[in-house]
All heavy atoms as TSV, in Angstrom:
chain	resi	resn	atom	element	x	y	z
A	1	MET	N	N	33.300	-27.581	-0.069
A	1	MET	CA	C	33.388	-27.093	-1.436
A	1	MET	C	C	31.988	-26.876	-1.994
A	1	MET	O	O	31.772	-25.894	-2.719
A	1	MET	CB	C	34.167	-28.119	-2.253
A	1	MET	CG	C	34.575	-27.618	-3.590
A	1	MET	SD	S	35.586	-26.144	-3.405
A	1	MET	CE	C	36.869	-26.514	-4.496
A	2	GLN	N	N	31.052	-27.759	-1.676
A	2	GLN	CA	C	29.699	-27.618	-2.168
A	2	GLN	C	C	29.034	-26.364	-1.586
A	2	GLN	O	O	28.301	-25.666	-2.293
A	2	GLN	CB	C	28.840	-28.845	-1.855
A	2	GLN	CG	C	29.244	-30.061	-2.663
A	2	GLN	CD	C	28.424	-31.296	-2.260
A	2	GLN	OE1	O	27.840	-31.329	-1.204
A	2	GLN	NE2	N	28.449	-32.302	-3.100
A	3	LEU	N	N	29.295	-26.083	-0.329
A	3	LEU	CA	C	28.759	-24.866	0.288
A	3	LEU	C	C	29.286	-23.616	-0.419
A	3	LEU	O	O	28.518	-22.712	-0.728
A	3	LEU	CB	C	29.092	-24.835	1.770
A	3	LEU	CG	C	28.654	-23.594	2.523
A	3	LEU	CD1	C	27.127	-23.456	2.506
A	3	LEU	CD2	C	29.166	-23.607	3.953
A	4	LEU	N	N	30.563	-23.568	-0.653
A	4	LEU	CA	C	31.144	-22.404	-1.341
A	4	LEU	C	C	30.562	-22.261	-2.747
A	4	LEU	O	O	30.285	-21.152	-3.212
A	4	LEU	CB	C	32.672	-22.528	-1.414
A	4	LEU	CG	C	33.389	-22.336	-0.084
A	4	LEU	CD1	C	34.889	-22.532	-0.281
A	4	LEU	CD2	C	33.124	-20.951	0.498
A	5	SER	N	N	30.372	-23.366	-3.433
A	5	SER	CA	C	29.774	-23.334	-4.743
A	5	SER	C	C	28.354	-22.789	-4.717
A	5	SER	O	O	27.954	-21.964	-5.546
A	5	SER	CB	C	29.780	-24.732	-5.345
A	5	SER	OG	O	29.167	-24.733	-6.601
A	6	ALA	N	N	27.581	-23.200	-3.741
A	6	ALA	CA	C	26.193	-22.722	-3.603
A	6	ALA	C	C	26.170	-21.234	-3.260
A	6	ALA	O	O	25.371	-20.484	-3.803
A	6	ALA	CB	C	25.453	-23.531	-2.527
A	7	VAL	N	N	27.057	-20.795	-2.364
A	7	VAL	CA	C	27.134	-19.409	-2.005
A	7	VAL	C	C	27.545	-18.563	-3.225
A	7	VAL	O	O	26.958	-17.516	-3.493
A	7	VAL	CB	C	28.100	-19.190	-0.816
A	7	VAL	CG1	C	28.401	-17.700	-0.613
A	7	VAL	CG2	C	27.562	-19.806	0.437
A	8	HIS	N	N	28.506	-19.045	-3.971
A	8	HIS	CA	C	28.952	-18.351	-5.140
A	8	HIS	C	C	27.834	-18.173	-6.146
A	8	HIS	O	O	27.597	-17.084	-6.660
A	8	HIS	CB	C	30.126	-19.120	-5.793
A	8	HIS	CG	C	30.661	-18.438	-7.016
A	8	HIS	ND1	N	30.262	-18.780	-8.279
A	8	HIS	CD2	C	31.578	-17.430	-7.153
A	8	HIS	CE1	C	30.871	-18.018	-9.147
A	8	HIS	NE2	N	31.664	-17.192	-8.478
A	9	ARG	N	N	27.096	-19.240	-6.427
A	9	ARG	CA	C	25.974	-19.152	-7.373
A	9	ARG	C	C	24.928	-18.197	-6.889
A	9	ARG	O	O	24.299	-17.498	-7.686
A	9	ARG	CB	C	25.368	-20.532	-7.590
A	9	ARG	CG	C	26.132	-21.444	-8.508
A	9	ARG	CD	C	25.347	-22.668	-8.921
A	9	ARG	NE	N	24.807	-23.419	-7.818
A	9	ARG	CZ	C	25.456	-24.400	-7.160
A	9	ARG	NH1	N	26.648	-24.752	-7.555
A	9	ARG	NH2	N	24.879	-25.016	-6.143
A	10	THR	N	N	24.673	-18.172	-5.584
A	10	THR	CA	C	23.653	-17.302	-5.045
A	10	THR	C	C	24.050	-15.823	-5.098
A	10	THR	O	O	23.227	-14.945	-5.396
A	10	THR	CB	C	23.374	-17.725	-3.572
A	10	THR	OG1	O	23.010	-19.078	-3.545
A	10	THR	CG2	C	22.286	-16.862	-2.954
A	11	LEU	N	N	25.323	-15.552	-4.793
A	11	LEU	CA	C	25.763	-14.160	-4.735
A	11	LEU	C	C	26.185	-13.571	-6.054
A	11	LEU	O	O	26.256	-12.329	-6.198
A	11	LEU	CB	C	26.905	-14.029	-3.700
A	11	LEU	CG	C	26.529	-14.283	-2.262
A	11	LEU	CD1	C	27.750	-14.169	-1.365
A	11	LEU	CD2	C	25.452	-13.347	-1.808
A	12	LEU	N	N	26.520	-14.399	-7.032
A	12	LEU	CA	C	27.022	-13.916	-8.307
A	12	LEU	C	C	26.114	-12.888	-8.990
A	12	LEU	O	O	26.603	-11.833	-9.435
A	12	LEU	CB	C	27.338	-15.073	-9.246
A	12	LEU	CG	C	28.024	-14.662	-10.550
A	12	LEU	CD1	C	29.368	-13.986	-10.280
A	12	LEU	CD2	C	28.239	-15.891	-11.442
A	13	PRO	N	N	24.798	-13.088	-9.066
A	13	PRO	CA	C	23.962	-12.046	-9.702
A	13	PRO	C	C	24.045	-10.683	-8.997
A	13	PRO	O	O	24.043	-9.650	-9.655
A	13	PRO	CB	C	22.524	-12.620	-9.577
A	13	PRO	CG	C	22.732	-14.097	-9.434
A	13	PRO	CD	C	23.999	-14.250	-8.713
A	14	TYR	N	N	24.148	-10.714	-7.662
A	14	TYR	CA	C	24.270	-9.425	-6.931
A	14	TYR	C	C	25.653	-8.767	-7.251
A	14	TYR	O	O	25.711	-7.564	-7.489
A	14	TYR	CB	C	24.151	-9.656	-5.426
A	14	TYR	CG	C	22.790	-10.136	-5.030
A	14	TYR	CD1	C	22.559	-11.483	-4.761
A	14	TYR	CD2	C	21.731	-9.243	-4.918
A	14	TYR	CE1	C	21.316	-11.942	-4.387
A	14	TYR	CE2	C	20.465	-9.679	-4.571
A	14	TYR	CZ	C	20.265	-11.027	-4.306
A	14	TYR	OH	O	19.016	-11.461	-3.964
A	15	TYR	N	N	26.679	-9.583	-7.250
A	15	TYR	CA	C	27.988	-9.050	-7.564
A	15	TYR	C	C	27.986	-8.406	-8.945
A	15	TYR	O	O	28.470	-7.292	-9.121
A	15	TYR	CB	C	29.051	-10.179	-7.501
A	15	TYR	CG	C	30.423	-9.677	-7.898
A	15	TYR	CD1	C	31.251	-9.070	-6.962
A	15	TYR	CD2	C	30.870	-9.785	-9.202
A	15	TYR	CE1	C	32.498	-8.573	-7.362
A	15	TYR	CE2	C	32.101	-9.322	-9.595
A	15	TYR	CZ	C	32.913	-8.718	-8.681
A	15	TYR	OH	O	34.134	-8.231	-9.044
A	16	LEU	N	N	27.457	-9.117	-9.915
A	16	LEU	CA	C	27.460	-8.606	-11.290
A	16	LEU	C	C	26.606	-7.329	-11.418
A	16	LEU	O	O	26.928	-6.470	-12.223
A	16	LEU	CB	C	26.971	-9.670	-12.257
A	16	LEU	CG	C	27.914	-10.871	-12.412
A	16	LEU	CD1	C	27.297	-11.945	-13.287
A	16	LEU	CD2	C	29.283	-10.479	-12.924
A	17	TYR	N	N	25.568	-7.215	-10.635
A	17	TYR	CA	C	24.748	-6.008	-10.664
A	17	TYR	C	C	25.524	-4.762	-10.228
A	17	TYR	O	O	25.420	-3.710	-10.815
A	17	TYR	CB	C	23.508	-6.178	-9.777
A	17	TYR	CG	C	22.632	-4.975	-9.767
A	17	TYR	CD1	C	21.730	-4.715	-10.769
A	17	TYR	CD2	C	22.684	-4.058	-8.705
A	17	TYR	CE1	C	20.900	-3.598	-10.748
A	17	TYR	CE2	C	21.904	-2.915	-8.684
A	17	TYR	CZ	C	20.997	-2.695	-9.711
A	17	TYR	OH	O	20.214	-1.574	-9.682
A	18	TYR	N	N	26.369	-4.950	-9.211
A	18	TYR	CA	C	27.122	-3.826	-8.664
A	18	TYR	C	C	28.513	-3.672	-9.285
A	18	TYR	O	O	29.189	-2.674	-9.043
A	18	TYR	CB	C	27.261	-3.939	-7.153
A	18	TYR	CG	C	25.920	-3.773	-6.470
A	18	TYR	CD1	C	25.164	-4.892	-6.075
A	18	TYR	CD2	C	25.401	-2.520	-6.211
A	18	TYR	CE1	C	23.925	-4.742	-5.482
A	18	TYR	CE2	C	24.154	-2.380	-5.625
A	18	TYR	CZ	C	23.429	-3.462	-5.245
A	18	TYR	OH	O	22.192	-3.313	-4.657
A	19	ALA	N	N	28.919	-4.614	-10.125
A	19	ALA	CA	C	30.236	-4.555	-10.771
A	19	ALA	C	C	30.165	-3.724	-12.047
A	19	ALA	O	O	29.083	-3.433	-12.569
A	19	ALA	CB	C	30.707	-5.964	-11.097
A	20	ASN	N	N	31.310	-3.369	-12.553
A	20	ASN	CA	C	31.359	-2.608	-13.805
A	20	ASN	C	C	31.270	-3.531	-15.028
A	20	ASN	O	O	31.090	-4.735	-14.875
A	20	ASN	CB	C	32.636	-1.731	-13.861
A	20	ASN	CG	C	33.908	-2.553	-13.856
A	20	ASN	OD1	O	33.945	-3.725	-14.219
A	20	ASN	ND2	N	35.001	-1.900	-13.457
A	21	SER	N	N	31.386	-2.986	-16.202
A	21	SER	CA	C	31.249	-3.769	-17.422
A	21	SER	C	C	32.316	-4.859	-17.607
A	21	SER	O	O	32.137	-5.794	-18.385
A	21	SER	CB	C	31.244	-2.857	-18.647
A	21	SER	OG	O	32.476	-2.149	-18.733
A	22	LYS	N	N	33.419	-4.749	-16.838
A	22	LYS	CA	C	34.479	-5.782	-16.867
A	22	LYS	C	C	34.304	-6.782	-15.757
A	22	LYS	O	O	35.197	-7.568	-15.489
A	22	LYS	CB	C	35.834	-5.116	-16.779
A	22	LYS	CG	C	36.190	-4.196	-17.929
A	22	LYS	CD	C	37.554	-3.583	-17.726
A	22	LYS	CE	C	37.901	-2.688	-18.888
A	22	LYS	NZ	N	39.229	-2.080	-18.694
A	23	ALA	N	N	33.130	-6.775	-15.131
A	23	ALA	CA	C	32.813	-7.679	-13.987
A	23	ALA	C	C	33.788	-7.483	-12.820
A	23	ALA	O	O	34.148	-8.419	-12.109
A	23	ALA	CB	C	32.775	-9.136	-14.429
A	24	GLN	N	N	34.201	-6.228	-12.625
A	24	GLN	CA	C	35.020	-5.881	-11.462
A	24	GLN	C	C	34.286	-4.892	-10.614
A	24	GLN	O	O	33.656	-3.950	-11.116
A	24	GLN	CB	C	36.362	-5.272	-11.941
A	24	GLN	CG	C	37.191	-6.186	-12.810
A	24	GLN	CD	C	38.379	-5.476	-13.415
A	24	GLN	OE1	O	38.335	-4.274	-13.630
A	24	GLN	NE2	N	39.401	-6.218	-13.705
A	25	MET	N	N	34.354	-5.067	-9.308
A	25	MET	CA	C	33.666	-4.135	-8.411
A	25	MET	C	C	34.667	-3.127	-7.871
A	25	MET	O	O	35.687	-3.515	-7.316
A	25	MET	CB	C	32.996	-4.917	-7.278
A	25	MET	CG	C	32.105	-3.985	-6.441
A	25	MET	SD	S	31.230	-4.776	-5.090
A	25	MET	CE	C	30.167	-5.877	-5.946
A	26	ASN	N	N	34.340	-1.883	-8.044
A	26	ASN	CA	C	35.166	-0.815	-7.443
A	26	ASN	C	C	34.512	-0.376	-6.131
A	26	ASN	O	O	33.460	-0.898	-5.728
A	26	ASN	CB	C	35.340	0.329	-8.395
A	26	ASN	CG	C	34.057	0.962	-8.821
A	26	ASN	OD1	O	33.019	0.858	-8.146
A	26	ASN	ND2	N	34.050	1.624	-9.963
A	27	PHE	N	N	35.149	0.563	-5.445
A	27	PHE	CA	C	34.633	0.972	-4.150
A	27	PHE	C	C	33.254	1.641	-4.289
A	27	PHE	O	O	32.403	1.513	-3.420
A	27	PHE	CB	C	35.607	1.891	-3.428
A	27	PHE	CG	C	35.157	2.276	-2.040
A	27	PHE	CD1	C	35.005	1.284	-1.075
A	27	PHE	CD2	C	34.878	3.582	-1.710
A	27	PHE	CE1	C	34.589	1.625	0.209
A	27	PHE	CE2	C	34.458	3.906	-0.443
A	27	PHE	CZ	C	34.323	2.938	0.523
A	28	GLY	N	N	33.043	2.329	-5.389
A	28	GLY	CA	C	31.717	2.956	-5.613
A	28	GLY	C	C	30.610	1.900	-5.706
A	28	GLY	O	O	29.544	2.070	-5.099
A	29	GLY	N	N	30.835	0.820	-6.435
A	29	GLY	CA	C	29.863	-0.259	-6.514
A	29	GLY	C	C	29.680	-0.961	-5.184
A	29	GLY	O	O	28.544	-1.288	-4.796
A	30	PHE	N	N	30.761	-1.147	-4.441
A	30	PHE	CA	C	30.664	-1.761	-3.127
A	30	PHE	C	C	29.879	-0.868	-2.158
A	30	PHE	O	O	29.048	-1.339	-1.387
A	30	PHE	CB	C	32.082	-2.017	-2.585
A	30	PHE	CG	C	32.082	-2.834	-1.299
A	30	PHE	CD1	C	31.750	-4.163	-1.286
A	30	PHE	CD2	C	32.482	-2.223	-0.090
A	30	PHE	CE1	C	31.791	-4.913	-0.111
A	30	PHE	CE2	C	32.535	-2.952	1.063
A	30	PHE	CZ	C	32.184	-4.305	1.065
A	31	THR	N	N	30.109	0.457	-2.233
A	31	THR	CA	C	29.386	1.389	-1.423
A	31	THR	C	C	27.904	1.335	-1.721
A	31	THR	O	O	27.040	1.317	-0.850
A	31	THR	CB	C	29.928	2.813	-1.575
A	31	THR	OG1	O	31.317	2.839	-1.220
A	31	THR	CG2	C	29.195	3.819	-0.726
A	32	LYS	N	N	27.566	1.315	-3.041
A	32	LYS	CA	C	26.144	1.226	-3.439
A	32	LYS	C	C	25.507	-0.051	-2.899
A	32	LYS	O	O	24.378	-0.017	-2.430
A	32	LYS	CB	C	26.070	1.279	-4.963
A	32	LYS	CG	C	24.685	1.119	-5.549
A	32	LYS	CD	C	24.065	2.457	-5.824
A	32	LYS	CE	C	22.721	2.280	-6.597
A	32	LYS	NZ	N	21.589	2.174	-5.745
A	33	PHE	N	N	26.211	-1.176	-2.997
A	33	PHE	CA	C	25.732	-2.422	-2.421
A	33	PHE	C	C	25.438	-2.252	-0.934
A	33	PHE	O	O	24.392	-2.640	-0.437
A	33	PHE	CB	C	26.789	-3.541	-2.650
A	33	PHE	CG	C	26.497	-4.801	-1.892
A	33	PHE	CD1	C	25.634	-5.744	-2.445
A	33	PHE	CD2	C	27.069	-5.039	-0.667
A	33	PHE	CE1	C	25.392	-6.930	-1.744
A	33	PHE	CE2	C	26.812	-6.211	0.029
A	33	PHE	CZ	C	25.966	-7.154	-0.510
A	34	CYS	N	N	26.381	-1.659	-0.222
A	34	CYS	CA	C	26.233	-1.473	1.237
A	34	CYS	C	C	25.066	-0.540	1.572
A	34	CYS	O	O	24.345	-0.768	2.554
A	34	CYS	CB	C	27.534	-0.936	1.851
A	34	CYS	SG	S	28.869	-2.148	1.831
A	35	ILE	N	N	24.847	0.477	0.752
A	35	ILE	CA	C	23.694	1.378	0.953
A	35	ILE	C	C	22.387	0.623	0.684
A	35	ILE	O	O	21.444	0.693	1.503
A	35	ILE	CB	C	23.827	2.619	0.056
A	35	ILE	CG1	C	24.987	3.507	0.518
A	35	ILE	CG2	C	22.511	3.394	0.013
A	35	ILE	CD1	C	25.345	4.605	-0.450
A	36	ASP	N	N	22.322	-0.077	-0.426
A	36	ASP	CA	C	21.108	-0.763	-0.809
A	36	ASP	C	C	20.691	-1.836	0.188
A	36	ASP	O	O	19.504	-2.114	0.347
A	36	ASP	CB	C	21.248	-1.367	-2.200
A	36	ASP	CG	C	21.279	-0.342	-3.290
A	36	ASP	OD1	O	21.037	0.846	-3.036
A	36	ASP	OD2	O	21.549	-0.721	-4.464
A	37	PHE	N	N	21.638	-2.474	0.851
A	37	PHE	CA	C	21.339	-3.510	1.804
A	37	PHE	C	C	21.406	-3.012	3.286
A	37	PHE	O	O	21.391	-3.810	4.186
A	37	PHE	CB	C	22.295	-4.712	1.588
A	37	PHE	CG	C	21.892	-5.513	0.420
A	37	PHE	CD1	C	22.380	-5.188	-0.854
A	37	PHE	CD2	C	21.012	-6.557	0.532
A	37	PHE	CE1	C	21.990	-5.917	-1.964
A	37	PHE	CE2	C	20.608	-7.288	-0.585
A	37	PHE	CZ	C	21.102	-6.976	-1.836
A	38	GLY	N	N	21.427	-1.684	3.440
A	38	GLY	CA	C	21.334	-1.125	4.779
A	38	GLY	C	C	22.532	-1.346	5.667
A	38	GLY	O	O	22.451	-1.228	6.897
A	39	ILE	N	N	23.678	-1.579	5.020
A	39	ILE	CA	C	24.922	-1.785	5.790
A	39	ILE	C	C	25.572	-0.426	6.088
A	39	ILE	O	O	26.029	-0.208	7.209
A	39	ILE	CB	C	25.883	-2.685	4.991
A	39	ILE	CG1	C	25.246	-4.079	4.783
A	39	ILE	CG2	C	27.220	-2.833	5.703
A	39	ILE	CD1	C	25.931	-4.953	3.795
A	40	PHE	N	N	25.575	0.452	5.078
A	40	PHE	CA	C	26.161	1.771	5.213
A	40	PHE	C	C	25.033	2.793	4.994
A	40	PHE	O	O	24.287	2.657	4.052
A	40	PHE	CB	C	27.299	1.996	4.220
A	40	PHE	CG	C	27.748	3.420	4.124
A	40	PHE	CD1	C	28.515	3.981	5.118
A	40	PHE	CD2	C	27.384	4.233	3.040
A	40	PHE	CE1	C	28.934	5.285	5.048
A	40	PHE	CE2	C	27.836	5.508	2.950
A	40	PHE	CZ	C	28.607	6.073	3.961
A	41	PRO	N	N	24.880	3.755	5.813
A	41	PRO	CA	C	25.610	4.111	7.019
A	41	PRO	C	C	24.962	3.549	8.283
A	41	PRO	O	O	25.409	3.844	9.369
A	41	PRO	CB	C	25.557	5.653	7.032
A	41	PRO	CG	C	24.205	5.948	6.417
A	41	PRO	CD	C	23.979	4.834	5.370
A	42	ASP	N	N	23.895	2.739	8.107
A	42	ASP	CA	C	23.136	2.270	9.269
A	42	ASP	C	C	23.944	1.420	10.250
A	42	ASP	O	O	23.733	1.523	11.454
A	42	ASP	CB	C	21.910	1.449	8.780
A	42	ASP	CG	C	21.005	2.243	7.872
A	42	ASP	OD1	O	21.055	3.475	7.911
A	42	ASP	OD2	O	20.257	1.629	7.112
A	43	ILE	N	N	24.822	0.555	9.734
A	43	ILE	CA	C	25.546	-0.355	10.591
A	43	ILE	C	C	27.026	-0.034	10.685
A	43	ILE	O	O	27.623	-0.041	11.754
A	43	ILE	CB	C	25.351	-1.830	10.132
A	43	ILE	CG1	C	23.861	-2.201	10.167
A	43	ILE	CG2	C	26.183	-2.785	10.941
A	43	ILE	CD1	C	23.538	-3.523	9.505
A	44	LEU	N	N	27.640	0.207	9.515
A	44	LEU	CA	C	29.054	0.484	9.477
A	44	LEU	C	C	29.359	1.865	8.886
A	44	LEU	O	O	28.638	2.340	8.028
A	44	LEU	CB	C	29.756	-0.591	8.625
A	44	LEU	CG	C	29.694	-2.028	9.103
A	44	LEU	CD1	C	30.328	-2.946	8.074
A	44	LEU	CD2	C	30.396	-2.166	10.462
A	45	SER	N	N	30.455	2.426	9.321
A	45	SER	CA	C	30.906	3.734	8.811
A	45	SER	C	C	31.582	3.520	7.457
A	45	SER	O	O	31.935	2.397	7.068
A	45	SER	CB	C	31.887	4.362	9.767
A	45	SER	OG	O	33.088	3.599	9.796
A	46	LYS	N	N	31.808	4.603	6.742
A	46	LYS	CA	C	32.501	4.532	5.463
A	46	LYS	C	C	33.937	3.988	5.665
A	46	LYS	O	O	34.428	3.201	4.822
A	46	LYS	CB	C	32.547	5.878	4.774
A	46	LYS	CG	C	32.928	5.822	3.322
A	46	LYS	CD	C	32.673	7.135	2.638
A	46	LYS	CE	C	32.714	6.938	1.163
A	46	LYS	NZ	N	32.252	8.129	0.450
A	47	ALA	N	N	34.577	4.368	6.735
A	47	ALA	CA	C	35.912	3.855	7.009
A	47	ALA	C	C	35.916	2.330	7.175
A	47	ALA	O	O	36.820	1.657	6.670
A	47	ALA	CB	C	36.492	4.521	8.255
A	48	LYS	N	N	34.877	1.816	7.840
A	48	LYS	CA	C	34.798	0.367	8.065
A	48	LYS	C	C	34.525	-0.385	6.755
A	48	LYS	O	O	35.157	-1.408	6.484
A	48	LYS	CB	C	33.711	0.034	9.064
A	48	LYS	CG	C	34.040	0.442	10.469
A	48	LYS	CD	C	35.035	-0.547	11.087
A	48	LYS	CE	C	35.228	-0.199	12.545
A	48	LYS	NZ	N	36.182	-1.036	13.192
A	49	ILE	N	N	33.609	0.175	5.915
A	49	ILE	CA	C	33.308	-0.556	4.663
A	49	ILE	C	C	34.527	-0.457	3.729
A	49	ILE	O	O	34.799	-1.402	2.961
A	49	ILE	CB	C	32.008	-0.132	3.970
A	49	ILE	CG1	C	32.037	1.299	3.506
A	49	ILE	CG2	C	30.808	-0.417	4.853
A	49	ILE	CD1	C	30.913	1.692	2.560
A	50	TYR	N	N	35.259	0.652	3.811
A	50	TYR	CA	C	36.482	0.748	2.977
A	50	TYR	C	C	37.491	-0.300	3.421
A	50	TYR	O	O	38.128	-0.938	2.582
A	50	TYR	CB	C	37.078	2.152	3.091
A	50	TYR	CG	C	38.293	2.315	2.184
A	50	TYR	CD1	C	38.128	2.396	0.816
A	50	TYR	CD2	C	39.569	2.353	2.737
A	50	TYR	CE1	C	39.235	2.505	-0.018
A	50	TYR	CE2	C	40.678	2.506	1.913
A	50	TYR	CZ	C	40.502	2.572	0.540
A	50	TYR	OH	O	41.588	2.696	-0.287
A	51	LYS	N	N	37.598	-0.508	4.747
A	51	LYS	CA	C	38.544	-1.519	5.264
A	51	LYS	C	C	38.124	-2.894	4.739
A	51	LYS	O	O	38.959	-3.690	4.310
A	51	LYS	CB	C	38.535	-1.485	6.771
A	51	LYS	CG	C	39.569	-2.387	7.377
A	51	LYS	CD	C	39.622	-2.248	8.890
A	51	LYS	CE	C	40.664	-3.198	9.481
A	51	LYS	NZ	N	40.756	-3.085	10.927
A	52	PHE	N	N	36.829	-3.217	4.784
A	52	PHE	CA	C	36.337	-4.476	4.239
A	52	PHE	C	C	36.644	-4.612	2.746
A	52	PHE	O	O	37.099	-5.636	2.266
A	52	PHE	CB	C	34.823	-4.648	4.452
A	52	PHE	CG	C	34.445	-5.134	5.797
A	52	PHE	CD1	C	33.756	-4.312	6.688
A	52	PHE	CD2	C	34.774	-6.415	6.221
A	52	PHE	CE1	C	33.406	-4.765	7.935
A	52	PHE	CE2	C	34.434	-6.895	7.471
A	52	PHE	CZ	C	33.734	-6.053	8.337
A	53	PHE	N	N	36.388	-3.520	2.003
A	53	PHE	CA	C	36.651	-3.518	0.579
A	53	PHE	C	C	38.129	-3.800	0.277
A	53	PHE	O	O	38.442	-4.605	-0.575
A	53	PHE	CB	C	36.211	-2.201	-0.076
A	53	PHE	CG	C	36.485	-2.113	-1.523
A	53	PHE	CD1	C	35.683	-2.743	-2.441
A	53	PHE	CD2	C	37.608	-1.436	-1.991
A	53	PHE	CE1	C	35.978	-2.693	-3.789
A	53	PHE	CE2	C	37.888	-1.348	-3.346
A	53	PHE	CZ	C	37.064	-1.976	-4.254
A	54	ARG	N	N	39.011	-3.104	0.961
A	54	ARG	CA	C	40.455	-3.291	0.791
A	54	ARG	C	C	40.846	-4.747	1.137
A	54	ARG	O	O	41.638	-5.337	0.446
A	54	ARG	CB	C	41.258	-2.286	1.608
A	54	ARG	CG	C	41.092	-0.858	1.188
A	54	ARG	CD	C	41.672	-0.569	-0.178
A	54	ARG	NE	N	43.073	-0.904	-0.204
A	54	ARG	CZ	C	43.734	-1.238	-1.304
A	54	ARG	NH1	N	43.157	-1.240	-2.450
A	54	ARG	NH2	N	45.016	-1.574	-1.240
A	55	THR	N	N	40.323	-5.266	2.217
A	55	THR	CA	C	40.668	-6.633	2.614
A	55	THR	C	C	40.211	-7.622	1.562
A	55	THR	O	O	40.959	-8.511	1.171
A	55	THR	CB	C	40.001	-6.978	3.976
A	55	THR	OG1	O	40.495	-6.080	4.940
A	55	THR	CG2	C	40.277	-8.398	4.362
A	56	LEU	N	N	38.996	-7.472	1.082
A	56	LEU	CA	C	38.454	-8.392	0.041
A	56	LEU	C	C	39.218	-8.232	-1.261
A	56	LEU	O	O	39.511	-9.237	-1.922
A	56	LEU	CB	C	36.971	-8.146	-0.170
A	56	LEU	CG	C	36.068	-8.538	1.014
A	56	LEU	CD1	C	34.665	-8.011	0.772
A	56	LEU	CD2	C	36.083	-10.025	1.253
A	57	SER	N	N	39.518	-7.019	-1.653
A	57	SER	CA	C	40.241	-6.824	-2.928
A	57	SER	C	C	41.668	-7.367	-2.805
A	57	SER	O	O	42.194	-7.905	-3.765
A	57	SER	CB	C	40.238	-5.356	-3.367
A	57	SER	OG	O	40.900	-4.550	-2.408
A	58	THR	N	N	42.313	-7.226	-1.657
A	58	THR	CA	C	43.648	-7.782	-1.455
A	58	THR	C	C	43.604	-9.289	-1.502
A	58	THR	O	O	44.463	-9.941	-2.120
A	58	THR	CB	C	44.231	-7.317	-0.108
A	58	THR	OG1	O	44.311	-5.889	-0.102
A	58	THR	CG2	C	45.608	-7.901	0.147
A	59	PHE	N	N	42.584	-9.875	-0.880
A	59	PHE	CA	C	42.410	-11.336	-0.964
A	59	PHE	C	C	42.234	-11.788	-2.395
A	59	PHE	O	O	42.890	-12.778	-2.804
A	59	PHE	CB	C	41.194	-11.732	-0.137
A	59	PHE	CG	C	40.856	-13.201	-0.207
A	59	PHE	CD1	C	41.630	-14.151	0.469
A	59	PHE	CD2	C	39.776	-13.648	-0.940
A	59	PHE	CE1	C	41.325	-15.470	0.393
A	59	PHE	CE2	C	39.470	-14.977	-1.047
A	59	PHE	CZ	C	40.284	-15.896	-0.368
A	60	TYR	N	N	41.452	-11.078	-3.182
A	60	TYR	CA	C	41.274	-11.408	-4.575
A	60	TYR	C	C	42.602	-11.323	-5.343
A	60	TYR	O	O	42.940	-12.227	-6.089
A	60	TYR	CB	C	40.242	-10.476	-5.203
A	60	TYR	CG	C	40.155	-10.638	-6.690
A	60	TYR	CD1	C	39.500	-11.726	-7.268
A	60	TYR	CD2	C	40.757	-9.726	-7.571
A	60	TYR	CE1	C	39.433	-11.897	-8.636
A	60	TYR	CE2	C	40.649	-9.878	-8.937
A	60	TYR	CZ	C	40.019	-10.962	-9.464
A	60	TYR	OH	O	39.944	-11.124	-10.817
A	61	GLN	N	N	43.334	-10.283	-5.103
A	61	GLN	CA	C	44.606	-10.099	-5.809
A	61	GLN	C	C	45.587	-11.219	-5.450
A	61	GLN	O	O	46.348	-11.677	-6.315
A	61	GLN	CB	C	45.240	-8.758	-5.481
A	61	GLN	CG	C	44.527	-7.576	-6.087
A	61	GLN	CD	C	44.573	-7.622	-7.616
A	61	GLN	OE1	O	45.555	-8.020	-8.194
A	61	GLN	NE2	N	43.507	-7.247	-8.221
A	62	GLU	N	N	45.591	-11.644	-4.208
A	62	GLU	CA	C	46.503	-12.702	-3.753
A	62	GLU	C	C	46.138	-14.086	-4.282
A	62	GLU	O	O	46.955	-14.976	-4.363
A	62	GLU	CB	C	46.615	-12.703	-2.247
A	62	GLU	CG	C	47.321	-11.488	-1.709
A	62	GLU	CD	C	47.311	-11.418	-0.206
A	62	GLU	OE1	O	46.720	-12.299	0.457
A	62	GLU	OE2	O	47.898	-10.454	0.363
A	63	THR	N	N	44.858	-14.285	-4.580
A	63	THR	CA	C	44.392	-15.614	-4.990
A	63	THR	C	C	44.211	-15.744	-6.521
A	63	THR	O	O	43.900	-16.818	-7.010
A	63	THR	CB	C	43.061	-16.001	-4.311
A	63	THR	OG1	O	42.083	-15.013	-4.650
A	63	THR	CG2	C	43.257	-16.107	-2.826
A	64	LYS	N	N	44.406	-14.642	-7.246
A	64	LYS	CA	C	44.284	-14.653	-8.669
A	64	LYS	C	C	45.370	-15.505	-9.285
A	64	LYS	O	O	46.516	-15.447	-8.869
A	64	LYS	CB	C	44.396	-13.261	-9.261
A	64	LYS	CG	C	43.085	-12.714	-9.802
A	64	LYS	CD	C	43.158	-11.306	-10.286
A	64	LYS	CE	C	44.284	-10.992	-11.185
A	64	LYS	NZ	N	44.190	-9.647	-11.779
A	65	LEU	N	N	44.978	-16.293	-10.258
A	65	LEU	CA	C	45.981	-17.095	-10.976
A	65	LEU	C	C	46.797	-16.180	-11.904
A	65	LEU	O	O	46.250	-15.227	-12.469
A	65	LEU	CB	C	45.310	-18.168	-11.821
A	65	LEU	CG	C	44.558	-19.234	-11.006
A	65	LEU	CD1	C	43.806	-20.164	-11.936
A	65	LEU	CD2	C	45.535	-20.011	-10.146
A	66	PRO	N	N	48.059	-16.417	-12.104
A	66	PRO	CA	C	48.860	-15.596	-13.003
A	66	PRO	C	C	48.304	-15.670	-14.420
A	66	PRO	O	O	47.851	-16.723	-14.872
A	66	PRO	CB	C	50.264	-16.191	-12.928
A	66	PRO	CG	C	50.220	-17.298	-11.942
A	66	PRO	CD	C	48.812	-17.505	-11.489
A	67	VAL	N	N	48.398	-14.527	-15.088
A	67	VAL	CA	C	47.882	-14.464	-16.500
A	67	VAL	C	C	48.964	-14.874	-17.431
A	67	VAL	O	O	50.097	-14.709	-17.289
A	67	VAL	CB	C	47.393	-13.043	-16.800
A	67	VAL	CG1	C	46.913	-12.968	-18.240
A	67	VAL	CG2	C	46.329	-12.642	-15.850
């Protein structure tokens, strides 16, 4: 739990930089993140990063608490 907390604190500023004004990241923001960090197109194709994005967004949707 402590490790996840530390990772969360470390990555949150990056997430917020690429997220929209509602603190949600869309595929455009995720693509920009991947470009800025040399992931796309240097390492992964657009199809692969889209698959990662969909997997992560599905995971988020499934773990969200009901409103």
